[in-house]
Backbone as CSV, one residue per row, in Angstrom:
resi,resn,N_x,N_y,N_z,CA_x,CA_y,CA_z,C_x,C_y,C_z
1,UNK,0.915,-1.217,-0.006,0.068,0.095,0.107,0.859,1.317,-0.004
2,UNK,2.002,1.323,0.659,2.960,2.330,0.833,3.608,2.923,-0.583
3,UNK,3.413,1.555,-1.372,4.096,1.549,-2.939,2.944,2.426,-3.605
4,UNK,2.041,2.037,-3.280,0.779,2.664,-4.321,0.739,4.092,-4.037
5,UNK,0.771,4.578,-2.396,0.722,5.891,-2.225,2.074,6.838,-2.714
6,UNK,3.541,6.299,-2.683,4.414,6.962,-3.061,4.360,6.988,-4.713
7,UNK,4.217,5.972,-5.292,4.298,5.897,-6.807,3.575,6.676,-7.245
8,UNK,2.327,7.014,-6.903,1.035,7.586,-7.252,1.209,9.173,-7.291
9,UNK,2.073,9.432,-6.250,2.225,10.842,-5.853,0.827,11.451,-5.146
10,UNK,0.371,10.514,-4.737,-1.281,10.705,-4.053,-1.126,12.158,-3.173
11,UNK,-0.172,12.128,-2.392,-0.273,13.633,-1.671,-0.005,14.698,-2.297
12,UNK,1.021,14.599,-3.662,0.956,15.570,-4.388,-0.116,15.959,-5.088
13,UNK,-1.058,15.068,-5.583,-2.124,15.059,-6.338,-3.372,15.763,-5.468
14,UNK,-3.417,15.253,-4.575,-4.336,15.785,-2.930,-4.331,17.350,-2.684
15,UNK,-2.806,17.437,-2.341,-2.438,18.723,-1.610,-1.806,19.423,-2.114
16,UNK,-2.000,19.994,-3.636,-0.989,20.610,-4.518,-1.854,21.652,-5.071
17,UNK,-1.353,22.986,-5.336,-2.142,23.767,-6.584,-1.586,23.057,-7.914
18,UNK,-2.646,23.331,-8.781,-2.369,22.995,-10.108,-2.595,24.054,-11.378
19,UNK,-1.205,24.111,-12.127,-1.232,24.844,-13.293,-1.160,24.034,-14.527
20,UNK,-1.912,24.514,-15.440,-2.102,23.458,-16.296,-2.271,24.277,-17.729
21,UNK,-2.029,23.889,-18.894,-2.479,24.327,-20.112,-2.698,22.884,-21.447
22,UNK,-2.619,23.349,-22.638,-3.283,21.923,-23.219,-2.211,21.283,-23.481
23,UNK,-0.706,21.679,-23.000,0.417,20.707,-23.469,0.608,19.895,-21.954
24,UNK,0.628,20.635,-20.963,0.869,19.850,-19.605,0.061,20.279,-18.290
25,UNK,0.487,19.754,-17.246,-0.036,19.771,-16.004,1.344,20.043,-14.942
26,UNK,1.155,21.131,-14.264,2.088,20.758,-13.034,1.461,21.327,-11.583
27,UNK,2.075,20.316,-11.011,1.527,20.425,-9.376,2.748,20.907,-8.610
28,UNK,1.879,21.915,-7.809,2.937,23.046,-6.861,2.737,22.478,-5.472
29,UNK,3.523,21.586,-4.582,3.218,20.675,-3.608,4.112,21.621,-2.451
30,UNK,3.903,22.043,-1.602,4.409,22.528,-0.257,5.229,21.303,0.292
31,UNK,6.398,21.560,0.971,7.147,20.622,1.639,6.581,20.541,2.660
32,UNK,6.854,19.517,3.599,6.456,19.364,4.882,7.604,19.835,5.639
33,UNK,7.615,21.312,6.070,8.629,21.890,6.618,8.025,23.073,7.466
34,UNK,8.627,23.354,8.582,8.323,24.814,9.207,8.782,26.152,8.469
35,UNK,9.730,25.699,7.219,9.737,26.963,6.631,9.294,26.602,5.308
36,UNK,8.601,27.570,4.523,7.700,27.370,3.337,8.688,27.158,2.037
37,UNK,8.678,26.259,1.344,9.043,25.815,0.150,7.980,25.037,-0.286
38,UNK,8.507,24.732,-1.847,7.494,23.901,-2.518,8.464,23.132,-3.550
39,UNK,7.900,22.174,-4.159,8.642,21.482,-5.159,7.226,21.392,-6.318
40,UNK,7.936,21.377,-7.482,6.756,21.283,-8.687,6.956,19.828,-9.508
41,UNK,5.975,19.349,-9.799,6.049,18.100,-10.674,5.082,18.485,-11.775
42,UNK,6.112,18.369,-12.731,5.511,18.840,-14.291,5.411,17.702,-14.892
43,UNK,4.262,17.368,-15.599,3.723,16.051,-16.497,3.469,16.854,-17.905
44,UNK,3.894,16.120,-18.952,3.398,16.577,-20.251,2.349,15.876,-20.541
45,UNK,1.570,15.943,-21.227,0.064,15.677,-21.663,0.150,14.125,-21.492
46,UNK,1.105,13.533,-22.508,1.035,11.983,-22.758,1.615,11.547,-21.471
47,UNK,2.664,11.914,-20.754,3.548,11.450,-19.382,2.272,11.670,-18.218
48,UNK,1.461,12.521,-18.312,0.404,12.259,-17.098,-0.292,11.251,-17.565
49,UNK,-1.071,11.118,-18.747,-1.877,10.123,-18.857,-1.215,8.337,-18.744
50,UNK,0.085,8.357,-18.917,0.831,7.330,-18.937,1.073,7.033,-17.288
51,UNK,1.212,7.712,-16.332,1.254,8.134,-14.826,-0.135,7.703,-14.390
52,UNK,-1.197,8.110,-14.677,-2.540,7.583,-14.711,-2.865,6.066,-14.423
53,UNK,-2.501,5.782,-15.892,-2.387,4.099,-16.366,-1.688,3.349,-15.647
54,UNK,-0.442,3.936,-15.093,0.491,3.102,-14.324,-0.049,2.721,-13.087
55,UNK,-0.737,3.690,-12.221,-1.083,3.941,-11.109,-2.493,3.061,-10.870
56,UNK,-3.381,2.906,-12.038,-4.393,2.326,-11.932,-4.167,0.931,-12.169
57,UNK,-3.034,0.422,-12.927,-2.928,-1.085,-12.977,-2.046,-1.499,-11.665
58,UNK,-1.246,-0.733,-11.047,-0.960,-0.878,-9.903,-1.870,-1.250,-8.812
59,UNK,-2.840,-0.407,-8.502,-3.873,-0.547,-7.774,-4.813,-1.607,-8.295
60,UNK,-5.153,-1.947,-9.138,-5.755,-3.057,-9.704,-5.198,-4.644,-9.516
61,UNK,-3.980,-4.502,-9.772,-3.280,-5.754,-9.531,-3.159,-5.864,-8.042
62,UNK,-3.152,-4.835,-7.200,-3.167,-4.870,-5.670,-4.435,-5.642,-5.364
63,UNK,-5.560,-5.018,-5.860,-6.865,-5.782,-5.646,-6.953,-7.056,-5.667
64,UNK,-6.415,-7.386,-6.974,-6.419,-8.813,-7.570,-5.843,-9.697,-6.577
65,UNK,-4.524,-9.218,-6.244,-3.452,-10.320,-5.524,-4.322,-10.436,-3.962
66,UNK,-5.313,-9.502,-3.681,-5.975,-9.557,-2.205,-7.355,-10.289,-2.440
67,UNK,-7.791,-10.516,-3.583,-9.236,-10.916,-3.839,-9.953,-9.792,-3.538
68,UNK,-9.899,-8.603,-3.591,-10.690,-7.757,-3.183,-11.567,-7.310,-4.634
69,UNK,-13.132,-7.203,-4.299,-13.749,-6.943,-5.216,-13.947,-5.516,-5.309
70,UNK,-13.743,-4.972,-6.586,-13.660,-3.307,-6.780,-15.411,-2.924,-6.926
71,UNK,-15.676,-1.841,-6.394,-16.867,-1.246,-6.881,-17.225,-1.157,-8.297
72,UNK,-18.456,-0.714,-8.571,-18.535,-0.831,-10.187,-17.675,0.461,-10.621
73,UNK,-18.034,1.333,-10.105,-17.186,2.622,-10.462,-15.672,2.765,-10.454
74,UNK,-15.068,2.068,-9.517,-13.552,1.719,-9.803,-13.144,1.374,-10.833
75,UNK,-14.188,0.127,-11.132,-13.558,-1.029,-11.908,-13.861,-0.277,-13.380
76,UNK,-14.923,0.389,-13.468,-15.082,1.297,-14.930,-13.919,2.157,-15.105
77,UNK,-13.753,2.861,-13.858,-12.745,3.767,-14.277,-11.483,2.999,-14.664
78,UNK,-11.097,2.114,-14.090,-9.532,1.092,-14.529,-9.921,0.733,-15.596
79,UNK,-10.866,0.286,-16.251,-10.826,-0.471,-17.725,-10.768,0.711,-18.480
80,UNK,-11.257,1.799,-18.109,-11.179,3.127,-19.297,-9.436,3.651,-19.362
81,UNK,-8.829,3.696,-18.284,-7.702,4.179,-18.004,-6.838,3.098,-18.158
82,UNK,-7.050,2.068,-18.461,-5.542,1.249,-18.964,-6.007,0.580,-20.329
83,UNK,-7.136,1.144,-20.795,-7.236,0.436,-21.982,-6.546,1.194,-23.283
84,UNK,-5.894,0.428,-24.093,-5.215,0.916,-25.070,-5.860,1.357,-26.368
């Protein structure tokens, strides 16, 4: 589960400001420190789609390995995200 959280950049996506245009999306994420600083995570459009697909596959494989049945919406999202 830690791998899914870390590799998906879950905290970055959840707790960031987002800047985007038609070619890229950038997440501006505050570092967890007392002095303010931030990291940026920039994805080109194709790279971001690839990242989402890899996350969905990893999460789906995790559910399969544990014999967890996904709810309908999660399953539909996964099938769309990893469809080629």
